[in-house]
C-alpha positions in Angstrom: -118.7 -11.4 199.0 -122.4 -10.5 198.6 -123.6 -6.8 196.9 -124.2 -4.3 199.1 -127.0 -1.5 198.9 -125.3 1.3 200.6 -121.7 1.8 202.3 -121.0 2.4 205.9 -120.4 6.4 206.9 -117.0 6.8 206.5 -116.1 3.8 204.1 -114.9 4.0 200.6 -118.4 3.8 198.6 -117.1 4.8 195.0 -113.9 4.7 193.0 -113.0 6.9 189.8 -111.0 6.9 187.0 -109.4 10.3 185.9 -108.3 9.3 182.5 -107.2 11.4 179.2 -108.4 8.6 177.1 -112.2 7.2 178.2 -112.5 5.2 174.9 -108.9 3.0 175.4 -109.8 3.0 179.2 -113.5 1.4 178.4 -111.9 -1.3 176.3 -108.9 -1.7 178.7 -110.8 -2.2 181.8 -113.6 -4.1 179.8 -110.9 -6.8 178.6 -109.5 -7.0 182.0 -112.2 -7.1 184.3 -115.0 -8.0 182.7 -116.7 -4.4 182.9 -119.2 -2.9 180.7 -119.4 0.6 180.2 -122.5 2.9 179.8 -122.6 6.8 179.4 -124.5 8.5 182.4 -126.0 11.4 179.8 -125.1 14.7 178.2 -126.2 16.5 181.7 -122.9 14.8 183.7 -120.6 16.1 181.1 -119.5 12.7 179.3 -119.4 10.7 182.6 -119.1 7.0 182.4 -120.3 4.3 184.9 -118.8 0.9 184.8 -120.2 -1.9 185.6 -119.7 -5.8 186.8 -122.3 -8.2 185.9 -124.8 -5.4 185.7 -123.6 -4.1 189.0 -122.4 -0.3 189.6 -118.3 -0.8 190.2 -116.5 2.2 189.0 -116.7 5.9 187.3 -114.5 7.2 184.7 -114.3 10.9 183.8 -111.9 12.5 180.9 -109.2 14.4 182.1 -108.7 16.9 179.7 -105.5 18.1 180.5 -106.3 21.5 182.2 -106.2 20.9 185.9 -102.6 19.8 185.5 -103.5 16.7 187.1 -102.1 12.9 185.5 -104.3 10.0 185.1 -105.1 8.5 188.3 -107.6 6.2 190.3 -109.3 8.1 192.9 -111.5 6.8 196.3 -114.5 8.6 197.5 -115.6 7.9 201.3 -119.2 8.2 202.1 -120.8 10.8 204.4 -124.5 11.2 205.2 -123.5 15.0 205.3 -121.0 16.6 202.5 -120.6 19.9 203.6 -120.0 19.2 207.6 -117.5 16.6 205.9 -115.9 19.4 203.9 -115.8 21.9 206.8 -114.4 19.5 209.3 -111.5 18.6 206.5 -110.5 22.1 206.5 -110.5 22.3 210.3 -108.3 19.1 210.8 -105.7 20.2 208.6 -106.9 19.5 205.2 -108.0 22.0 202.1 -111.2 21.9 200.2 -110.4 21.5 196.7 -113.9 21.5 195.0 -116.7 22.7 197.5 -119.7 20.3 197.9 -122.0 20.2 194.8 -124.9 18.3 194.1 -124.8 15.8 190.8 -128.7 15.9 189.9 -130.5 13.3 192.2 -127.3 11.0 192.1 -126.0 12.5 195.4 -123.4 15.4 196.5 -119.6 15.4 195.6 -116.7 17.3 197.3 -113.0 16.9 197.0 -110.5 17.6 199.6 -106.8 16.9 200.8 -106.5 15.2 204.4 -104.0 16.5 207.0 -101.3 14.7 204.8 -102.1 16.7 201.5 -103.8 13.2 199.8 -106.9 14.1 197.6 -109.9 12.0 199.0 -113.5 12.5 197.4 -116.5 12.9 199.3 -119.8 11.2 198.6 -123.2 11.7 200.1 -125.3 9.6 198.3 -128.7 10.1 196.4 -129.9 7.8 194.0 -126.5 6.7 193.2 -125.4 4.4 196.4 -121.8 3.6 194.9 -120.0 0.4 194.3 -122.4 -2.6 194.7 -120.0 -5.2 194.8 -116.7 -5.3 196.4 -114.1 -8.1 197.3 -114.3 -10.1 194.4 -112.2 -11.1 191.1 -112.5 -8.0 188.8 -114.0 -5.6 191.8 -112.2 -3.0 193.8 -111.1 -5.0 197.1 -109.0 -3.0 199.5 -108.3 0.8 199.5 -105.0 2.2 201.1 -103.6 5.8 201.9 -99.5 6.0 201.5 -98.5 9.1 203.6 -95.6 10.5 205.0 -97.8 12.5 207.6 -98.8 9.3 209.4 -100.2 10.5 213.0 -101.9 13.5 211.8 -103.6 11.6 208.7 -104.9 8.8 211.3 -106.2 11.8 213.7 -107.8 13.3 210.3 -109.9 10.2 209.2 -111.0 9.6 212.9 -112.1 13.0 213.4 -113.5 14.0 209.9 -114.8 10.9 208.5 -115.6 9.1 211.9 -113.2 6.2 211.5 -113.1 3.2 214.0 -109.3 2.9 213.8 -107.1 -0.1 214.9 -103.7 -0.3 215.0 -102.5 -3.3 213.1 -98.8 -2.8 213.3 -96.6 0.0 215.0 -92.9 -1.1 214.2 -90.4 1.2 213.0 -90.5 -0.9 209.8 -94.5 -1.1 209.4 -96.8 1.3 210.9 -100.5 0.5 209.8 -103.9 1.6 211.0 -107.1 0.2 209.6 -110.8 1.2 209.4 -112.3 -1.4 211.4 -110.6 -5.0 212.3 -110.6 -8.1 211.5 -112.8 -9.4 208.7 -114.8 -6.0 209.1 -112.0 -4.0 207.7 -112.9 -1.8 204.9 -109.5 0.5 204.1 -105.8 1.2 205.7 -103.1 3.6 206.0 -99.7 3.3 205.6 -97.1 5.1 206.9 -94.7 5.3 203.7 -92.6 8.1 204.4 -89.4 5.7 204.6 -90.3 4.7 200.7 -92.5 7.2 198.9 -89.9 8.5 196.4 -89.2 12.1 196.1 -91.7 14.2 194.3 -94.4 11.5 194.3 -97.3 12.9 196.5 -99.3 11.3 199.6 -102.0 9.0 197.7 -104.7 6.7 197.9 -104.4 3.5 195.9 -107.0 1.1 194.9 -106.6 -2.7 194.7 -108.8 -4.9 192.7 -109.3 -8.7 193.1 -108.0 -11.1 190.4 -108.2 -14.7 190.5 -104.3 -14.9 189.5 -102.3 -12.0 190.0 -99.4 -13.2 187.3 -101.8 -13.8 184.9 -103.6 -10.5 185.1 -100.0 -9.0 184.7 -99.7 -10.9 181.6 -103.0 -9.6 180.5 -102.5 -6.1 181.4 -99.3 -5.9 178.8 -100.9 -7.3 176.2 -103.8 -4.6 176.5 -101.0 -1.9 176.5 -100.5 -1.1 179.7 -97.4 -1.8 181.8 -96.3 -3.5 185.1 -95.1 -1.4 188.1 -94.2 -3.6 190.4 -94.2 -7.6 189.7 -96.5 -10.1 191.5 -95.1 -11.1 195.0 -96.3 -13.2 197.8 -97.4 -11.5 201.2 -99.1 -12.7 204.4 -102.0 -11.0 202.6 -102.0 -12.6 199.5 -100.2 -12.3 196.0 -100.0 -8.5 195.3 -98.6 -6.4 192.2 -99.2 -3.0 190.6 -99.7 -2.2 187.1 -100.4 1.1 185.2 -103.1 1.4 182.5 -102.3 2.6 178.8 -102.4 6.2 180.0 -100.5 5.4 182.9 -103.2 5.1 185.9 -101.9 3.3 188.4 -103.8 0.5 190.4 -102.8 -2.8 192.6 -103.8 -6.3 192.2 -104.2 -8.8 195.1 -104.7 -12.2 194.9 -106.1 -13.9 197.8 -103.9 -16.4 199.6 -104.6 -19.8 199.2 -106.5 -21.3 202.4 
């Protein structure tokens, strides 16, 4: 998939690792996905930018434990007006966790929860346009919300982020809505009310593309990570879930053979 200069409004545009050990994470993801790490500068609080073949792919910031949040991957959606989007989130059943704030010339960020209490980032780009590559090995490939509040969440993303929603499935066993359709799909919302374990909040997941999911899992364990769910074949490819050495979960997808 070719590089992109910017994300459409409402689409995933950046992913960010909140980790208790940035140095260990640099090594882990560098070895696993071939990423390189570069410090953003003291004025950005120790933020680290990851690149794949010289193209921005993800960010990383230290989890000092004060927020009480576990180590986690987060997703940001693009907007052309962070303040209006945050206001709309509050008006449609969400909460504003971090008010819109300028990040120097890079852009404006905010953090909200959606109607199902899942955290989602907001990014109004300035100089920083978001990840420049996706849908190829070593890069993010898919973004998915697992929620117990399916209908309110679909309405939330339609109203707040102006999603063009399409129902992919609406059976009791599998309810799923996508942003866009066909080859233009950019993200999905799953009704996970029947299988999210008690105590686990609604959340967004990031899928990284790999050439070989089983080989990637083997490498993950070698690098100090762990397997959360072994690889299995699905109609969408061979998928798995893993955790990095500090416990941040992420998913893998190996495209189906044509």
